[in-house]
C-alpha positions, 0 to 999 in steps of 0.5 A, a space after each residue: 120575381 116580379 112580372 113586368 109588362 112583357 111577361 104579362 103580354 107574353 103569358 096572354 099571347 103564348 099561353 102554354 108556350 112560355 117558361 121562366 128562364 131562371 128555372 132552367 138555370 136551377 138545373 144547369 150543371 145538375 144533369 148531363 143534358 143540354 138546355 133544350 132538354 131541360 126546357 122540354 121538361 119544364 115546358 110540359 109542367 111549368 108553362 104558367 105564371 101561377 107560382 104554385 103550379 110552377 113550384 109543383 112542376 119544378 119538383 116533378 121535372 127534378 124527379 123525372 130528370 133524376 130518375 131518367 138521366 144517367 149520371 157518371 157511375 150510375 150506368 151499371 145501376 140502370 142496366 141492372 134495373 132494366 134486367 130486373 124489371 124488363 124495361 127502363 126509361 132514360 133520356 140520352 143521345 140515340 145514335 144508330 149504325 148499320 151492322 153489315 154482319 147481321 144486316 140490322 141496325 144497332 143503337 148506341 146509348 153513350 150514357 149507359 155505355 151500350 154500343 150494340 142495342 137492337 133497334 127496329 128498321 122502322 124506328 131508324 127510318 122514322 128518325 134518320 138523324 140517329 145515323 148522323 150524330 144522333 139526338 136527345 130522346 126519351 128512350 124505352 130500353 128493354 131487356 130480354 134475358 132469353 137472348 142474353 143467354 145466347 152466344 153473342 146475344 144482344 139482350 138490350 133493345 130500344 122499344 120506343 123513341 120519343 125525340 125531345 120535341 114539345 111543339 107540333 108542326 102547326 106551332 108557327 101559326 100560334 107564334 104568328 098569332 101571338 106576335 101580332 099582339 106585340 110591338 116589334 121592339 117587344 117581340 125582339 126583346 121576347 126573342 132575346 129572353 127566349 134564348 136566355 138573355 136579358 135585353 134591358 142589360 144589352 145595348 141596342 148594338 148588342 141586341 142587334 148582333 144577338 138577333 143576327 146570330 139567329 138568322 142561320 136558323 131561319 134561312 136556308 144555306 146561310 153562311 156566317 162567321 163570328 170571330 171575337 173575344 172569348 167568353 161572349 157565348 158564340 157557340 151557346 145558341 148552336 149547342 144549347 137552344 135547338 135540336 136542329 143545330 149541330 156543333 162540330 168542335 175544333 179538330 178533324 172534320 170528315 167529308 163523309 160525316 159532313 156531306 156524304 159517305 161515298 161507301 154507303 151513300 149515307 147523307 151527312 150533317 148538312 143534310 140532317 141539320 138546319 145549322 152546322 156550327 164549327 166551334 174553335 174554327 182555327 183548329 178545324 181541318 178536313 181529312 181530305 185535301 179537297 175538303 175545303 173545296 167541297 165545302 166551298 162548292 156547297 156554300 156557293 150552290 147548296 150542292 155537292 157530288 157523290 160520283 155522278 150524283 148531285 146532292 142538294 142540302 139546306 144546312 147553314 154553315 156557321 164558323 165561330 172562333 176567337 181573336 187572341 188580340 183586340 180587333 184594332 190590333 188584328 186590323 193593324 197586323 192583318 185582316 179580320 179572317 186571320 183566326 181561320 185555318 190556313 187553307 181558308 184564311 187568305 182565300 178570297 173565293 172562300 170569303 166571298 161565299 160568307 154572307 155575314 161576318 158578325 162583330 163578336 167584339 161588340 157583344 159583352 162577355 157572358 156574366 150573371 146579369 146578362 141572363 134573364 129571370 123573366 119568361 121566354 118561349 120554350 126553346 123547343 117551341 122556338 126551335 120548331 118555329 125557326 125550322 118552319 120559317 126556313 121555307 120561302 124567302 122574304 127578299 121580295 119585300 125589297 122589290 121596288 122599295 129598296 135600291 142598292 148602290 153600284 158597289 154591290 156585286 151579284 154575290 154581295 146582293 145575294 148575301 144582303 138579300 138572304 140576311 134581310 130575308 132572315 131578319 124579317 122572318 125573325 121580327 115578322 114571322 107572318 109572311 103576310 104582315 106589312 113591313 114598315 120602312 123603319 123595320 126594313 131599313 133596320 134589316 137593310 143596314 145590318 145586312 149591308 154592314 155584315 156583308 161589307 165587313 167581308 168585302 173589306 177583308 178581301 180588299 185588305 188582302 189586296 184583290 183589285 176586284 174588291 176595291 169598291 166597298 162603299 155600300 149604299 142604299 135608298 128607300 123609295 124611288 126618290 129616296 136619299 142615298 145612305 152609305 153603310 160603314 163598318 164601325 171598326 173602320 171608323 174613327 171620330 176624328 178621321 176622314 173615312 172613305 165612305 160618303 157622309 150623309 147629305 148635308 155633311 162635309 169634311 172641311 179644312 181651315 187654313 187657320 190664321 196668325 195665331 191658329 194652325 190649320 184644323 179639321 172640321 165637320 159641318 153638318 146641315 139639315 134642311 126642313 120647311 121654313 126659311 133662313 139659316 141658323 147655327 145650332 152651336 152655342 156661342 159659335 165663333 165669329 169667323 165661322 158665323 161670318 163663313 155661314 153668313 157669306 155662304 147663305 148669301 151666295 146660295 140665295 144669289 147664285 141659286 140657279 147655278 148651284 141648285 137649279 129650280 129649287 128655291 133655298 128661301 123656302 127652306 130652313 137650314 140648321 148648321 152645326 160645326 164640329 172641330 177635331 183639333 186645337 183649331 176652333 175658330 172655323 175661319 175661311 170655311 165659306 166654300 165648305 159651308 156653301 157646299 154643305 147647304 147645297 148638299 142638304 137641299 139637293 139631298 145628295 151626299 158628297 164623295 167619300 174621303 173628300 175634304 174641302 178647302 177655301 174661303 169665300 167672299 160676298 161677291 162669290 170670289 174664292 179667297 187665297 189659301 196662304 198655306 196649302 202645303 200644310 193643309 194637304 199634309 193635315 188632310 193626309 194625316 186625317 185620312 183624306 183621299 182627296 182635297 178640293 182646293 182653289 186652283 190659285 194654289 196650284 203653283 204653291 203645291 209644287 213643293 208638296 212632299 212626294 208622300 203627300 202627292 202620292 197619297 192625296 189627290 188634289 182636285 182644283 176648282 175655279 168657283 163655287 159652282 165648280 166646287 159643288 159639281 166636283 164634290 157631289 157623289 156620282 151615285 
C-alpha cells in the first residue's frame, strides 16, 4: 500500500496511536474476538509506518491471538494446560455474578465453558462491568489441584484481569494536539478511516451520515434511530469499534438488565455503557408491560426509579433496524417509524424523545471497496477519546451566533442542541478551538434535518401539535433565514411545503395559443454592481421580456417595493428552470419582480406558494385567460397556495371542489400587494 498525504500527516500527528486498517481484516474471521480486540493487539506492536516493523508485529499478534483465544473445540485443551502448568493466559469475555450460598463472586468464561470460576471481591469492584454483560480482557486463569479434590471444590480462579484497553486517561490531550495539525476535512476523513471506511469511496452525504452515527458515543443521553436497507453496516460501529458500547440483539430485553435489578439494586446497561444499541429493533420487546414507559421516561430525563430511589444514568439509546421496502414506498403506505415494535410504532410521545433519525437509505451497502487500506486511529484510542468527550457540552457555541425559527418546540431545540454539540465535539475535540461559521452551519443543517425527520413522522400520524415542520435558522444577528428540509420529502419538479432560499420563486405560466400552462422556478442572486442579466444560454424571448419589465418596475417603484434600498446599486443574476413541456416562460412578470425583491431584501417567500401573473411596463397586472387550468396544475405540482390577480376571482367560480379544498387562492391587487402577501412572515 502506498502512503497518501493523510497517512503521512496522521503518522506525524498521532505517533504510536495509528494502525493500518487492512491489517485488521487479515485477522477477520480467524479468531473469535471483535475488531477492537484485534486492534488492541495491533496497536501494541504495529503502530508504525515501517513495513518491516509492521510485518514483525503482525506475526507477534498472530502468535498471541493463536495461543490466547479459544477456538471451538479447544476449551478442554486449555483447561488441561491450566491444570498442568498451574496457570494460562486467555482472551475472553469476563462476566461475574454474586453467589449468595457462598457469599462470594463467581466469574464466567464462555469460551472455556467455565461458569464457576473464583474471583476476588477486589477485582469485581475494580471492574463492575463484569456484572452487567461483561467485557473482553486478558485473563490470567489459575488452577489449584488441592481445591479440585475437595467436595464441590472450584479449582479455577481468576488471578488477574487486564481489560482490552491500550489508551490512558490523558489520551484526549494527544488527540487534541494531533487534530490541530489537520484541516477539518482531513480530520473527518481520518475519523472515517479510524472506523474502517474509505472516505474517497463515499459521497459527501454518506460521509456526513457516517459521522452522525458517532454522535451517541460523545454525547450523554443521546437518543437516535437509524432505519434503512439491510447490509449498510448499521450495527457495526456499536459491536466492533468500542468496548464502551453494548449491542442488544432482537428479542426480549429485561427491565432488570437494562435499568436496575429491583431485587439486589444492581445497575443495568444504561449505567455501565456509554451506548446501548438495540439491533433488529422490530423484534425487541420488554419482559414487563411498563418496560417501554420506563425507557420513555429514561430517554426524556436520563433517570429511572427503583422504589423511592431515583437513579441517574448517562447511556445513550440507539435503535437500528431494517426496511422491508424502499423509503418512498414506506412513506406511501405509512410513516418512517413503521419498522419499530408495535408499542413504539405510533407513539408520538416516544418519537418526541428521539433526538435524531438517520437516513440509513443514504448509506451504500457494505462492500470490499468501502473498506480502507490506509492508516486510522486504533479503535481503542478512538473509543477512549470518545468517552472523554462525553463530559460537558458544546451547545454554548450556538449562543448569539445561530438563531432558530419559530417552528422549533422546546424538545426540538434540545434535540438540535445535542446533535450540534456532538458533531462539534467530533470535528473539534478541543473545547477551546474556534469554530468557523462554515463548520457551525454544517452541524446545524444536519441537526435540523435529522430532528425534522422525526417531526415529519409525527405529523403523518396526524397530531395537530406537530403541524409546523418548517425548520429554519439564521447565522449572525442580521443573517438570512435558511430552511432545512428532509431530502426524501422533496421532488425536483414538485412544490414542497418549505420556503425556498431568498430570491427563488415557484411560478406558473398560463401558457398561450400553442403552449399549455407550465411550472417554472426563477432563481435570482444579488451582488455588488448594477443591472440584471439572465444566466440561461439563449433564454426564450417571452421570458427575456418578463425579466425586462420586472426590472423596470423594480427601478420605478423601488420605494413601494424595497423601501430605502437602491436596486440600481446591485447586480442581479437570473436563471429560469422549466419542469413541463412549456418552455417559453411567458407572462412571468410578477414572479420575476417578486424574485428580484426577495433577493434584494434577503427574505424568502412562503413555503408551498406558486405565483401567477404577467406585468406591463406601466405596472398593471395582465389578465390570466385560464385561471382554472393554472390552479389545477398548481394542485398537481403540490402547491398549497396560489397567488393570483384579483381579476381572476369571478372565473374561479367553476373551480372543482377538490382543487378548492386543497389549494388556497390568495388574490392581489398590484405588484406591491403581491410582494407583501408572498414574503415569509418569519
